[in-house]
VOPATOR-522447 format. One line per 3 residues: number of its first residue (from 1); their letters; for each residue x, y, z of N, C-alpha, C, O. Coordinates in Angstrom, 1 decimal. Each point is the difference from the previous one (the first is absolute). Example, Ala and Ser with C-alpha at 12.3 -4.5 7.8 and 13.67 -1.06 7.14 Angstrom:
REM VOPATOR-522447
1	AS	13.2,-5.7,7.8,-0.9,1.2,0.0,0.9,1.2,0.0,1.0,0.0,0.7; -1.4,1.1,-1.4,0.9,1.1,0.0,-0.8,1.1,0.8,0.5,1.1,0.1
***
This chain:
REM VOPATOR-522447
1	MQP	83.0,-97.1,-69.2,0.1,1.4,-0.2,1.4,0.4,0.1,0.8,-0.4,0.9; -0.4,1.2,-1.9,1.5,0.4,0.1,0.1,1.2,0.9,-1.0,0.8,0.1; 2.1,-0.6,0.4,0.3,1.1,1.1,0.3,1.3,-1.0,0.4,0.0,-1.1
4	KKY	-0.8,1.0,1.9,0.2,1.4,-0.7,1.4,0.2,-0.3,0.9,-0.5,0.7; -0.6,1.2,-1.6,1.5,0.4,-0.3,0.5,1.0,1.1,1.1,-0.1,0.5; -2.1,1.1,-0.2,0.3,0.8,1.2,-0.9,-0.1,1.0,-1.1,0.6,-0.1
7	PKA	1.5,-1.5,1.1,-1.1,-0.2,1.1,-0.3,1.1,0.7,-1.1,0.0,0.6; 1.8,1.0,-0.5,-0.2,1.2,0.9,-0.9,1.1,-0.7,-0.5,0.9,0.7; 0.4,-1.0,-2.0,-0.7,1.0,-0.7,-1.4,0.0,0.2,-0.6,-1.1,0.0
10	NLD	-0.2,2.4,0.3,-1.4,0.0,0.3,-0.8,0.6,-1.3,-0.1,1.1,-0.3; -0.5,-2.2,-0.3,-0.6,0.4,-1.2,-1.4,0.6,0.1,-0.5,0.5,-1.0; 0.1,-0.4,2.3,-1.5,0.6,0.0,0.3,1.5,0.7,-0.9,0.6,0.5
13	RLS	2.2,-0.1,-0.6,0.1,1.4,0.5,-0.5,1.0,-0.8,-0.7,0.9,0.5; 0.9,-1.1,-1.9,-0.5,1.1,-0.9,-1.3,-0.4,-0.7,-0.3,0.6,-1.0; -0.4,-1.6,1.5,-1.1,-0.4,-0.6,-1.3,1.1,0.1,-0.7,0.2,-1.0
16	RLF	0.7,0.4,2.2,-1.0,1.0,0.2,0.3,1.2,-1.0,-1.0,0.5,-0.7; 2.1,-0.1,0.5,0.4,1.1,-0.8,-0.4,-0.4,-1.4,-0.6,0.9,-0.6; 0.9,-2.1,0.0,-0.4,-0.4,-1.2,-1.4,-0.1,-0.2,-0.4,0.3,-1.1
19	FLT	-0.4,-0.6,2.1,-1.5,-0.2,0.0,-0.5,1.4,-0.2,-0.8,0.2,-0.9; 1.1,0.9,1.7,-0.4,1.3,-0.1,0.3,0.8,-1.4,-0.8,0.9,-0.4; 2.0,-1.2,0.0,0.5,0.5,-1.3,-0.9,-0.5,-1.0,-0.5,0.8,-0.9
22	GLA	0.2,-2.2,0.8,-0.8,-0.4,-1.0,-1.5,0.4,-0.1,-0.7,0.0,-1.0; 0.3,0.2,2.3,-1.4,0.5,0.1,-0.1,1.4,-0.4,-1.0,0.3,-0.6; 2.0,0.5,0.8,-0.1,1.4,-0.3,0.0,0.1,-1.6,-0.8,0.8,-0.5
25	IAL	1.8,-1.6,-0.2,0.0,0.0,-1.4,-1.5,-0.4,-0.5,-0.7,0.7,-0.7; 0.2,-1.9,1.3,-1.3,-0.3,-0.4,-1.1,1.0,0.0,-0.9,0.1,-0.9; 1.1,0.7,2.1,-1.1,0.9,0.0,0.2,1.2,-0.8,-1.0,0.7,-0.3
28	FFT	2.2,-0.3,-0.2,0.4,0.8,-0.9,-0.6,-0.1,-1.4,-0.7,0.8,-0.6; 1.0,-2.0,0.2,-0.6,-0.4,-1.3,-1.5,-0.2,0.1,-0.6,0.3,-1.0; 0.0,-0.7,2.0,-1.4,0.1,0.2,-0.6,1.4,-0.2,-1.0,0.3,-0.7
31	WRA	1.6,0.6,1.5,-0.5,1.3,-0.3,0.3,0.6,-1.2,-0.8,0.8,-0.3; 1.7,-1.0,-0.5,0.2,0.5,-1.3,-0.9,-0.8,-0.9,-0.2,0.5,-1.1; -0.2,-1.6,1.3,-1.0,-0.6,-0.8,-1.3,0.6,0.1,-0.8,0.3,-0.9
34	LEY	0.5,0.0,2.2,-1.4,0.7,0.1,0.0,1.4,-0.5,-1.1,0.5,-0.4; 2.1,0.3,0.4,0.0,1.3,-0.5,0.3,0.1,-1.5,0.1,1.1,-0.6; 0.1,-2.3,0.0,0.1,0.2,-1.4,-1.2,0.3,-0.7,-1.0,-0.6,0.2
37	KRY	1.1,1.6,-1.2,-1.0,0.4,-0.8,0.3,-0.2,-1.5,1.1,0.2,-0.4; -2.2,-0.5,-0.4,0.3,-0.3,-1.4,-0.9,1.2,-0.7,-1.2,0.2,0.5; 1.7,0.4,-1.5,-0.7,1.0,-0.6,-0.3,-0.5,-1.4,0.9,-0.7,-0.5
40	DRE	-2.0,1.0,-0.3,-0.2,-0.3,-1.4,0.6,0.9,-0.7,0.0,1.1,0.4; 0.5,-1.4,-1.6,0.6,0.6,-1.1,-1.1,1.3,-0.5,-1.2,0.0,-0.2; 1.9,1.0,0.1,-0.6,1.2,-0.5,-0.7,-0.3,-1.6,0.6,-0.7,-0.9
43	TDF	-1.8,1.2,0.8,-0.5,-0.2,-1.3,0.0,1.3,-0.6,-0.3,1.0,0.6; 0.7,-1.0,-2.0,0.1,1.0,-0.8,-1.4,0.4,-0.6,-0.6,-0.8,-0.7; 0.1,2.2,0.9,-1.2,0.3,-0.4,0.3,1.0,-1.1,0.9,0.8,-0.1
46	KIT	-2.0,-0.9,-0.9,0.3,0.9,-1.3,-1.1,1.1,0.4,-1.2,-0.2,0.3; 1.8,1.3,-0.5,-0.8,1.3,0.4,-0.3,0.5,-1.4,0.9,0.3,-0.8; -2.2,0.0,0.5,-0.5,0.6,-1.4,-0.7,1.2,0.3,-0.7,0.1,0.9
49	HEM	0.9,0.9,-1.8,-0.8,1.3,0.2,-0.8,0.0,-1.2,0.5,-0.3,-1.1; -1.7,0.8,1.3,-0.9,0.2,-1.2,-0.1,1.4,-0.3,-0.7,0.7,0.8; 1.2,-0.3,-1.8,0.1,1.4,-0.3,-1.4,0.4,-0.8,-0.4,-0.6,-1.0
52	VSD	-0.1,1.7,1.5,-1.2,0.5,-0.7,0.4,1.2,-0.9,0.7,0.9,0.3; -1.1,-1.1,-1.3,0.4,1.0,-1.1,-0.7,1.3,0.0,0.7,1.1,-0.2; -2.1,-1.1,0.5,-0.8,1.2,0.2,-0.3,0.3,1.4,-0.7,-0.7,0.6
55	LRE	1.4,1.9,-0.2,-0.3,0.4,1.4,-0.8,1.3,0.3,0.0,0.6,1.0; -0.8,-0.3,-2.2,-0.8,1.1,0.1,-1.3,-0.3,0.8,-0.6,-1.1,-0.1; 0.2,2.1,0.9,-1.2,-0.2,0.7,-1.2,0.8,-0.7,0.2,1.1,-0.6
58	EVP	-1.3,-1.5,0.8,-1.2,0.8,-0.7,-0.4,1.0,1.2,-0.5,-0.5,1.0; 0.6,1.6,-1.2,-0.3,1.1,1.0,-1.5,0.4,-0.4,-0.2,0.4,-1.1; -0.9,-0.4,2.0,-1.2,0.5,-0.4,0.1,1.6,-0.3,0.7,0.7,0.6
61	ITE	-1.6,-0.3,-1.5,0.0,1.2,-0.3,-1.1,0.8,0.9,-1.2,-0.3,0.0; 1.6,1.3,0.8,-0.8,0.8,0.7,-0.3,1.4,-0.5,0.8,0.6,-0.7; -2.0,-0.2,1.1,-0.4,1.3,-0.5,0.0,1.0,1.1,-0.5,-0.2,1.1
64	VVR	1.1,1.4,-1.4,0.0,0.9,1.1,-1.0,1.0,-0.2,0.0,0.8,-1.0; -1.0,-0.7,2.1,-1.0,0.9,0.0,0.5,1.4,0.5,0.6,0.1,1.1; -0.8,0.9,-1.9,0.3,1.4,0.4,-1.2,0.6,0.4,-0.9,-0.1,-0.8
67	TEP	0.8,0.8,2.0,-1.1,0.6,0.3,0.4,1.5,0.2,1.1,0.3,0.3; -2.1,0.6,-0.6,0.2,1.3,0.1,0.1,0.7,1.2,-0.8,-0.3,0.9; 1.6,1.1,-0.5,0.2,0.7,1.2,-1.4,0.7,0.3,-0.7,0.4,-0.9
70	PPP	0.3,-0.2,2.3,-1.1,0.8,0.3,0.3,1.6,-0.5,1.1,0.5,-0.1; -2.3,0.2,-0.1,0.2,1.5,-0.4,0.5,0.7,1.3,-0.3,-0.4,1.1; 1.0,1.3,-1.5,0.6,0.9,1.1,-1.2,0.8,0.7,-1.1,0.3,-0.6
73	PPA	1.3,-0.1,1.8,-1.3,0.8,0.9,0.0,1.4,-0.7,1.0,0.5,-0.6; -2.1,0.1,0.7,-0.3,1.3,-0.7,0.7,1.0,0.9,0.1,0.0,1.2; 0.6,1.0,-2.0,0.6,0.9,0.6,-0.6,1.1,0.6,-1.1,0.3,-0.4
76	APS	1.5,0.4,1.5,-0.6,1.0,0.7,-0.2,1.3,-0.9,0.9,0.4,-0.8; -2.1,0.2,0.9,-0.2,1.3,-0.8,1.0,1.0,0.4,0.2,0.3,1.2; 0.3,0.4,-2.1,0.9,1.1,0.1,-0.5,1.0,0.9,0.8,0.7,0.7
79	VIE	-2.4,-0.4,-0.9,-0.5,1.2,0.6,-1.0,-0.5,0.9,-0.9,-0.7,-0.5; 0.8,0.9,1.9,-1.0,-0.5,0.8,-1.0,1.0,0.3,0.3,1.0,0.6; -1.6,-1.3,-1.1,-1.0,0.9,0.3,-0.7,-0.2,1.2,-0.5,-1.1,0.3
82	VIE	0.4,2.1,0.5,-0.8,-0.1,1.4,-1.4,0.4,-0.3,-0.2,1.0,-0.7; -0.8,-1.9,1.2,-1.3,0.1,-0.1,-0.6,0.5,1.6,0.2,-0.7,0.9; -0.9,1.8,-0.8,-0.4,0.5,1.2,-1.3,-0.7,0.3,-0.9,-0.2,-0.9
85	DEQ	0.7,-0.2,2.3,-1.1,-0.5,0.3,-1.2,1.0,0.3,0.0,1.0,0.8; -1.0,-1.3,-1.6,-1.2,1.0,0.0,-0.9,-0.4,1.2,-0.7,0.9,0.4; 0.7,-2.1,0.2,-0.9,-0.2,0.9,0.5,0.5,1.4,1.1,-0.3,0.3
88	EIE	-1.9,1.1,0.5,0.5,0.4,1.3,-0.3,-0.9,1.0,-1.1,-0.6,0.0; 1.9,0.3,1.0,0.0,-1.0,1.1,-0.3,0.8,1.3,0.7,1.0,0.3; -1.6,-1.3,0.4,-0.4,0.6,1.2,1.0,-0.6,1.1,0.1,-1.3,0.1
91	ETI	0.4,1.9,0.7,0.9,-0.4,1.2,-0.9,-0.1,1.1,-0.9,0.8,0.3; 1.3,-1.9,0.4,-0.8,-0.4,1.2,0.9,0.6,1.2,1.1,-0.5,0.2; -1.7,1.4,0.6,0.7,0.6,1.1,-0.2,-0.7,1.2,-1.1,-0.1,0.4
94	IKS	2.0,-0.5,0.3,-0.2,-0.9,1.2,0.4,0.9,1.1,1.0,0.6,0.0; -1.8,-0.5,0.9,0.2,0.8,1.2,0.7,-0.6,1.0,-0.2,-1.2,0.2; 1.1,1.8,0.5,1.1,-0.6,0.8,-0.8,-0.4,1.4,-0.9,0.7,0.4
97	TEI	1.2,-1.7,0.2,-0.7,-0.4,1.3,1.0,0.3,1.2,-0.4,-0.2,1.1; 1.5,0.7,-1.4,0.9,0.4,1.2,-0.5,1.2,0.8,-0.7,0.9,-0.5; 1.1,-1.0,1.7,-0.5,1.0,1.1,1.2,0.8,0.4,1.0,-0.6,0.3
100	SQE	-1.1,1.8,-0.4,1.1,0.7,0.6,-0.3,0.6,1.4,-1.2,-0.1,0.4; 2.1,0.8,0.3,-0.1,0.5,1.3,-1.1,1.1,-0.1,-0.7,0.3,1.0; 0.4,0.4,-2.1,-0.8,1.1,-0.1,-1.5,-0.4,-0.3,-0.9,0.9,-0.1
103	TVV	0.6,-2.3,0.0,-1.3,-0.4,-0.6,-0.7,-0.3,1.3,0.6,-0.5,1.0; -1.9,1.0,-1.0,-0.8,0.0,1.2,-0.9,-1.1,-0.1,-0.6,0.0,-1.1; 0.4,-0.9,1.9,-0.9,-1.0,-0.1,-1.2,0.1,1.0,0.2,0.2,1.2
106	DEP	-1.4,-0.3,-1.9,-1.3,0.2,0.9,-0.2,-1.3,0.8,-0.3,-1.0,-0.6; 0.5,1.1,1.8,-0.3,-1.1,0.9,-1.6,-0.1,0.5,-0.6,1.0,0.4; 0.1,-2.2,-0.5,-1.5,0.0,0.3,-0.2,0.1,1.6,0.8,-0.5,0.8
109	VLA	-1.6,1.1,-0.5,-0.3,0.2,1.5,-0.9,-1.0,0.4,-1.1,-0.1,-0.5; 1.6,-0.7,1.5,-0.8,-0.9,0.6,-0.7,0.2,1.4,0.7,0.6,0.8; -1.9,-1.0,-0.6,-0.6,0.4,1.2,0.3,-1.0,1.0,0.4,-1.1,-0.3
112	VED	-0.6,1.3,1.6,0.1,-1.0,1.1,-0.8,-1.3,-0.2,0.4,-1.1,0.4; -1.6,1.3,-0.9,-0.9,-1.2,-0.1,0.4,-0.8,-1.2,-0.5,-1.2,-0.2; 1.3,1.7,-0.6,0.6,-1.0,-1.3,1.3,-0.7,0.5,0.6,-0.8,-0.7
115	VEV	-0.2,1.0,1.9,1.2,-0.9,0.2,-0.5,-1.1,0.8,-0.7,0.3,1.0; 1.0,-1.5,-1.5,-0.4,-1.3,0.8,1.3,-0.4,1.0,1.1,-0.1,-0.4; -1.4,-0.1,1.5,1.1,-0.5,0.9,-0.3,-1.4,0.3,-1.1,-0.2,0.5
118	EEE	1.9,-0.8,-0.7,-0.2,-1.4,0.3,1.0,-0.3,1.2,1.2,0.5,0.1; -1.7,-1.3,0.7,0.7,-0.3,1.2,0.6,-1.4,-0.2,-0.7,-0.9,-0.3; 2.0,0.8,0.4,0.6,-1.2,-0.2,0.2,-0.8,1.3,0.6,0.6,0.9
121	EED	-1.1,-1.8,-0.8,0.1,-0.7,1.1,1.5,-0.3,0.4,0.7,-0.4,-0.9; -0.3,0.5,1.9,1.4,-0.4,0.5,0.0,-1.5,0.3,-0.9,-0.5,0.5; 2.0,-0.1,-0.9,0.0,-1.4,0.2,0.6,-0.2,1.5,1.2,-0.2,0.1
124	IVV	-2.0,0.4,1.0,0.6,-0.1,1.2,-0.1,-1.4,0.5,-1.0,-0.6,-0.2; 2.2,0.0,0.9,0.0,-1.1,0.4,0.5,0.0,1.5,1.0,0.5,0.3; -2.0,-1.1,0.7,0.4,0.1,1.2,-0.1,-1.3,0.7,-1.0,-0.7,0.0
127	PFA	2.1,0.2,0.8,0.2,-1.5,0.4,-1.2,-0.2,1.0,-0.6,0.9,0.6; 0.3,-2.1,-0.5,-1.2,-0.5,0.8,0.3,0.2,1.4,-1.0,0.3,0.7; 2.3,-0.3,-0.3,0.3,0.4,1.5,-0.3,1.2,0.5,-0.3,0.1,1.2
130	IIE	0.5,1.0,-2.0,-0.1,1.3,0.5,-1.3,0.7,-0.7,-0.2,1.2,0.2; -0.6,-1.8,-0.8,-1.1,0.8,-0.6,-1.1,0.4,1.0,-0.2,-0.8,0.9; -0.6,1.8,-1.1,-0.9,0.5,1.0,-1.0,-0.9,-0.1,-0.3,-0.5,1.0
133	DVP	-0.4,0.2,-2.0,-1.2,-0.7,-0.2,0.4,-1.5,-0.9,0.2,0.1,-1.2; -0.1,-1.2,1.9,0.5,-1.2,-0.8,-1.1,-0.4,-0.9,-1.2,0.1,0.3; 1.6,-0.7,-1.5,-1.2,-0.6,-0.8,-0.7,-1.1,0.7,0.6,-0.8,0.7
136	VFP	-2.0,0.9,-0.9,-1.0,-0.8,0.9,-0.4,-1.2,-0.9,-0.6,0.1,-1.1; 0.9,-1.2,1.6,-0.4,-1.3,-0.4,-1.6,-0.2,0.0,-0.7,0.3,1.0; 0.1,-0.8,-2.0,-1.6,-0.2,0.2,-0.2,-0.8,1.3,0.6,-1.1,0.2
139	GCE	-1.4,1.7,0.5,-0.4,-0.8,1.3,0.6,0.8,1.2,-0.3,-0.3,1.2; 1.3,1.2,-1.4,0.6,0.6,1.2,-0.3,1.5,-0.1,0.9,0.7,0.4; -2.0,-0.3,-0.8,-0.3,1.5,-0.1,-0.5,0.6,1.3,0.3,1.2,0.2
142	KRS	-1.0,-1.8,0.6,-0.6,0.5,1.2,1.0,-0.4,1.3,-0.4,-0.6,1.0; 1.8,1.3,-1.3,0.8,-0.3,1.2,0.9,1.3,0.0,0.0,0.8,-0.8; 0.8,-0.9,2.0,1.0,1.0,0.1,1.1,0.1,-0.8,0.1,-1.0,-0.7
145	DQE	0.8,1.9,0.6,1.2,0.1,-0.8,0.9,-1.3,0.4,0.4,-0.7,-0.9; -0.3,0.5,2.1,1.1,-1.1,0.4,-0.6,-1.4,-0.3,0.6,-0.9,-0.5; -2.0,0.9,0.8,-0.7,-1.3,-0.3,0.0,-0.2,-1.5,0.0,-1.2,-0.4
148	KRA	0.0,2.1,-0.4,0.0,-0.1,-1.6,1.1,-0.4,-0.4,0.0,-0.7,-1.0; 1.3,0.9,1.7,1.2,-0.6,-0.5,0.2,-1.5,0.3,0.5,-0.8,-0.7; -1.1,0.6,2.0,0.0,-1.5,0.4,-0.9,-0.8,-0.9,0.3,-1.0,-0.5
151	CFQ	-1.5,1.6,0.2,-1.0,-0.6,-0.8,0.5,-0.2,-1.3,-0.4,-1.0,-0.6; 1.2,1.9,0.0,0.6,-0.1,-1.3,0.9,-1.3,-0.1,-0.3,-0.8,-0.9; 1.2,0.8,1.8,1.1,-1.2,-0.2,-0.7,-1.2,0.4,0.5,-1.1,-0.4
154	HKM	-1.8,1.1,1.2,-0.5,-1.3,0.3,-0.8,-0.4,-1.3,0.1,-1.2,-0.4; -0.9,2.2,-0.3,-0.6,-0.5,-1.1,1.0,-0.5,-1.1,-0.3,-0.9,-0.8; 1.4,1.6,0.7,1.0,-0.5,-1.1,0.5,-1.5,0.3,0.3,-0.8,-0.9
157	QQH	-0.1,0.4,2.4,0.3,-1.3,0.1,-1.0,-1.0,-0.3,0.2,-1.0,-0.7; -1.4,1.4,1.1,-1.3,-0.7,-0.4,-0.2,-0.2,-1.5,-0.4,-1.1,-0.4; 0.6,2.0,-0.3,-0.1,0.1,-1.5,1.3,-1.1,-0.6,-0.4,-0.8,-0.8
160	IKE	1.4,0.8,1.2,1.0,-0.7,-0.4,-0.3,-1.6,0.3,0.2,-0.9,-0.8; -0.8,0.7,2.0,-0.2,-1.3,0.4,-1.1,-0.7,-0.9,0.2,-1.2,-0.4; -1.2,2.0,0.0,-1.2,-0.3,-0.7,0.4,-0.3,-1.5,-0.5,-0.9,-0.6
163	HFR	1.4,1.6,0.1,0.3,-0.1,-1.4,1.4,-0.7,-0.3,0.3,-0.2,-1.1; 0.4,-0.3,2.2,1.2,-0.6,-0.1,-0.2,-1.3,-0.7,-1.1,-0.7,0.2; 2.0,0.3,-1.1,0.0,-1.2,-0.7,1.4,-0.4,-0.5,0.5,0.7,-0.8
166	YPE	0.1,-1.6,1.3,1.3,-0.5,-0.2,0.1,-0.6,-1.4,-0.7,-0.9,-0.3; 1.6,1.5,-0.6,0.2,-0.4,-1.5,0.4,-1.6,0.2,0.7,-0.5,0.9; -1.3,-0.1,-1.7,0.1,-1.7,-0.2,1.5,-0.2,-0.4,0.6,-0.9,0.5
169	TAL	-0.1,1.7,-1.6,1.3,-0.2,-0.5,1.0,0.2,1.1,0.8,-0.8,0.2; -0.9,1.9,0.6,0.9,0.3,1.0,-0.2,-1.0,1.1,1.0,-0.2,0.8; -2.1,-0.4,-0.6,-0.1,-1.0,1.0,0.6,-1.3,-0.2,0.7,-0.6,0.8
172	EMG	-0.9,0.2,-2.1,0.7,-1.1,-0.5,1.5,0.0,0.0,0.6,-1.0,0.2; 0.0,2.3,-0.5,1.3,0.3,-0.1,0.7,0.2,1.3,1.2,-0.2,0.1; -2.0,0.4,1.1,0.5,0.4,1.4,0.4,1.3,0.0,0.9,0.3,0.8
175	IKG	-1.5,0.7,-1.5,0.4,1.4,0.0,-0.7,0.5,1.2,-1.2,-0.2,0.2; 1.9,1.0,0.7,-0.6,0.8,1.0,0.8,1.2,0.3,1.1,0.3,-0.6; -1.6,0.5,1.4,0.7,1.3,0.4,-1.1,1.1,0.2,-1.2,-0.2,0.0
178	KVF	1.7,1.4,0.2,-0.7,1.2,0.5,0.0,1.0,-1.2,1.1,0.5,-0.5; -2.2,-0.2,0.2,-0.1,1.1,-1.2,-0.5,1.4,0.5,-1.1,0.1,0.6; 1.9,0.8,-0.7,-0.3,1.4,0.4,-0.7,0.8,-1.0,0.5,0.2,-1.1
181	VQF	-1.8,0.3,1.5,-0.9,0.6,-1.0,-0.1,1.3,0.3,-0.2,0.3,1.2; 0.2,0.7,-2.2,-0.1,1.5,0.3,-0.9,0.4,-0.9,0.1,-0.4,-1.2; -1.3,1.3,1.5,-0.7,0.6,-0.8,-0.5,1.4,0.3,0.4,0.4,1.1
184	VID	-1.2,0.3,-1.9,-0.5,1.3,0.5,-1.4,0.1,-0.2,-0.6,-0.4,-1.0; 0.1,1.1,2.1,-1.5,0.2,-0.1,0.0,1.5,-0.4,0.5,0.9,0.6; -1.1,-0.8,-1.8,-0.3,1.5,-0.7,-1.0,0.7,0.8,-0.6,-0.4,0.9
187	HNG	0.6,1.8,-1.6,-0.9,0.9,0.7,-1.6,-0.3,-0.3,-0.9,0.7,0.5; 0.8,-1.9,-1.3,-1.5,-0.4,-0.2,-0.2,-1.3,0.7,-1.1,-0.6,-0.1; 2.1,0.1,0.8,-0.1,-1.2,0.8,0.2,-1.3,-0.7,-0.4,-1.1,0.5
190	NVT	1.0,1.1,-1.7,0.3,-1.2,-0.8,1.3,-0.5,0.3,0.9,0.8,0.4; -0.6,-2.1,-0.5,1.3,-0.4,0.3,0.8,0.0,-1.2,-0.5,-0.7,-1.0; 1.7,1.3,0.8,0.6,0.1,-1.2,1.6,-0.2,0.2,0.5,0.0,1.2
193	QIR	0.2,-0.1,-2.1,1.6,-0.2,0.0,0.5,-1.1,0.9,0.8,0.1,0.9; -1.5,-1.2,-1.1,0.4,-1.3,0.6,1.4,-0.4,-0.3,0.4,-0.4,-1.1; 0.5,0.4,2.2,1.4,-0.7,-0.3,0.4,-1.0,0.9,-0.1,0.1,1.3
196	TRG	0.6,-1.2,-1.8,0.3,-1.2,1.0,1.4,-0.3,-0.2,0.6,0.2,-1.0; -0.1,-0.8,2.1,1.4,-0.5,0.1,0.1,-1.2,0.7,-0.4,0.0,1.2; 0.9,-1.1,-1.8,-0.1,-1.3,0.9,1.0,-1.0,-0.5,0.6,0.3,-1.0
199	PDR	-0.5,-1.4,1.3,0.9,-1.3,-0.3,-0.1,-0.4,-1.5,0.9,-0.4,-0.7; -2.2,0.5,0.2,-0.4,-0.7,-1.1,-1.1,0.8,-0.7,-0.8,0.7,0.7; 0.8,-0.8,-2.1,-0.9,0.7,-0.8,-1.5,-0.5,0.2,-0.9,0.8,-0.1
202	LLE	0.8,-2.2,0.4,-1.3,-0.4,0.4,-0.7,0.6,1.1,-1.2,0.4,0.0; 2.1,-0.4,1.2,-0.7,0.7,1.1,-0.2,1.4,-0.2,-1.0,0.5,0.5; 1.8,0.3,-1.1,-0.3,1.3,-0.3,-1.2,0.1,-0.8,-0.9,0.9,0.2
205	KEA	0.7,-1.7,-1.1,-1.4,0.2,-0.9,-1.1,-0.2,0.9,-1.0,0.7,-0.1; 1.0,-1.8,1.1,-1.1,-0.2,0.8,-0.2,1.2,0.9,-1.2,0.4,0.1; 2.2,0.1,0.6,-0.3,1.2,0.9,-0.4,1.2,-0.7,-0.6,0.9,0.6
208	QRI	0.9,-0.8,-1.9,-0.6,1.2,-0.8,-1.5,-0.3,-0.3,-0.8,0.9,0.0; 0.5,-2.2,-0.1,-1.5,-0.1,-0.3,-0.8,0.2,1.3,-1.2,0.5,0.0; 1.9,-0.9,1.1,-0.8,0.3,1.2,-0.4,1.4,0.5,-1.0,0.3,0.5
211	ISL	2.2,0.6,-0.8,-0.1,1.2,0.2,-1.0,0.8,-1.0,-0.7,1.0,0.4; 0.7,-1.5,-1.6,-0.9,0.5,-1.1,-1.5,-0.1,0.4,-0.8,0.9,-0.4; 0.5,-1.8,1.2,-1.4,-0.3,0.3,-0.5,1.0,1.1,-1.3,0.0,0.2
214	LPQ	2.1,0.8,0.4,-0.4,0.9,1.1,-1.3,0.9,-0.5,0.0,0.5,-1.2; -0.8,-0.4,2.0,-1.1,1.1,-0.4,0.4,1.4,0.0,1.1,0.4,0.5; -2.0,0.4,-1.0,0.2,1.4,0.1,-0.3,0.6,1.3,-1.0,-0.2,0.6
217	MTP	2.0,1.0,-0.1,0.0,0.6,1.3,-0.3,1.4,0.0,-0.1,0.6,-1.1; 0.0,0.0,2.3,-0.1,1.6,0.1,1.4,0.4,0.1,0.8,-0.4,0.8; -0.5,1.3,-1.7,1.4,0.4,-0.2,0.5,0.7,1.3,-0.7,0.4,0.9
220	GKQ	1.9,-0.4,-0.8,0.6,0.7,1.2,0.1,1.5,-0.2,0.0,0.4,-1.2; 0.0,0.4,2.3,-0.1,1.4,-0.1,1.1,0.6,0.7,0.4,-0.6,1.1; 0.1,1.7,-1.5,1.0,0.8,0.7,-0.5,1.6,-0.1,-0.1,0.5,-1.1
223	RGR	-0.1,0.1,2.1,-0.6,1.2,0.3,-1.3,0.2,-0.9,-0.3,1.1,-0.6; -0.4,-2.1,0.6,-1.4,0.0,-0.5,0.1,-0.2,-1.5,-1.0,0.1,-0.7; 2.1,-0.5,0.1,0.1,-0.2,-1.5,0.5,-1.4,-0.1,0.8,-0.5,0.7
226	SVK	-1.5,-0.3,-1.9,0.3,-1.4,-0.3,1.3,0.0,-0.5,0.4,0.8,-0.9; 0.5,-1.8,1.3,1.4,-0.1,-0.3,0.2,-1.5,-0.4,-0.9,-0.8,0.2; 2.1,0.4,-0.8,0.4,-1.3,-0.1,0.6,-0.7,1.0,1.0,0.6,0.6
229	VPY	-1.3,-1.7,-0.1,0.6,-0.5,1.3,0.7,-1.4,-0.6,-0.7,-0.8,-0.5; 2.1,0.7,0.7,0.6,-1.3,-0.3,0.0,-1.0,1.2,0.1,0.4,1.2; -0.2,-1.6,-1.4,-0.3,-0.9,1.0,0.8,-1.4,-0.3,0.0,-0.4,-1.2
232	SIP	0.7,-0.2,2.0,0.8,-1.2,-0.2,-0.4,-1.1,1.0,-0.2,0.3,1.2; 0.1,-1.6,-1.6,-0.3,-1.0,0.9,0.7,-1.2,-0.5,0.0,-0.2,-1.2; 0.6,-0.6,2.0,0.5,-1.3,-0.3,-1.0,-1.2,-0.1,-0.9,0.0,0.9
235	INF	1.1,-1.0,-1.8,-0.9,-1.2,-0.2,1.0,-1.1,0.1,0.9,-0.2,-0.9; -1.0,-0.7,1.9,0.8,-1.1,0.2,-0.6,-1.3,-0.4,-1.1,-0.5,0.4; 1.9,-0.2,-1.3,-0.4,-1.2,-0.7,0.7,-1.2,0.7,1.2,-0.2,-0.2
238	KLL	-2.0,-0.5,1.0,0.8,-1.2,0.7,-0.6,-1.3,-0.4,-1.2,-0.1,-0.4; 2.1,-0.8,0.3,-0.4,-1.4,-0.2,-0.3,-0.8,1.3,0.8,0.0,0.9; -1.9,-0.6,-0.9,-0.3,-0.9,1.3,0.4,-1.3,-0.2,-0.1,-0.8,0.9
***
């Protein structure tokens, strides 16, 4: 192997530069080759025009129908002749129904026997605690006034116990409580206007049923006259 002419020269110093330069040139030519386009040669075309010698169009012949104008309206006569009506018309006279201050009206004379007087019964309500003669429950007639009050309350408790029935749905659901019932004993002794207030609708309905089964009583009296007497009582629903 022969020694180099210049032993200190570094031949690999510019090899990287030459490599990159050659690579750039190769990429440039590759890009130009890809972008190259080839176009076909233009072909000459012959343009011919066909001339038509006869350009006339056949127009259809139409017939115009002429209609005569309508006749003019008749002119008004120059002289107007007035014809009088020979038939006489009877006018109907309508009498006025208005009454003035000077008009005298004959009033019918009524006798005392012809006048009917109706007595209206006053709707008097007297509480049970202050009424003179309390309503009498059947079976409490032959007693004093004080005993009739005690007998009335006793009969009421006995009636509730006899007709009491716990609602099955309320029993299954565990519904309990106290229902306050208020009703009115009218002037005929009938139980009316039953109102209930309780913890549940089922209990209120059962309390209303019990009170509606009360018998007819002797009505309460105030100063010898039958009156309405309100009464209230609680019904307690307990679960054993």
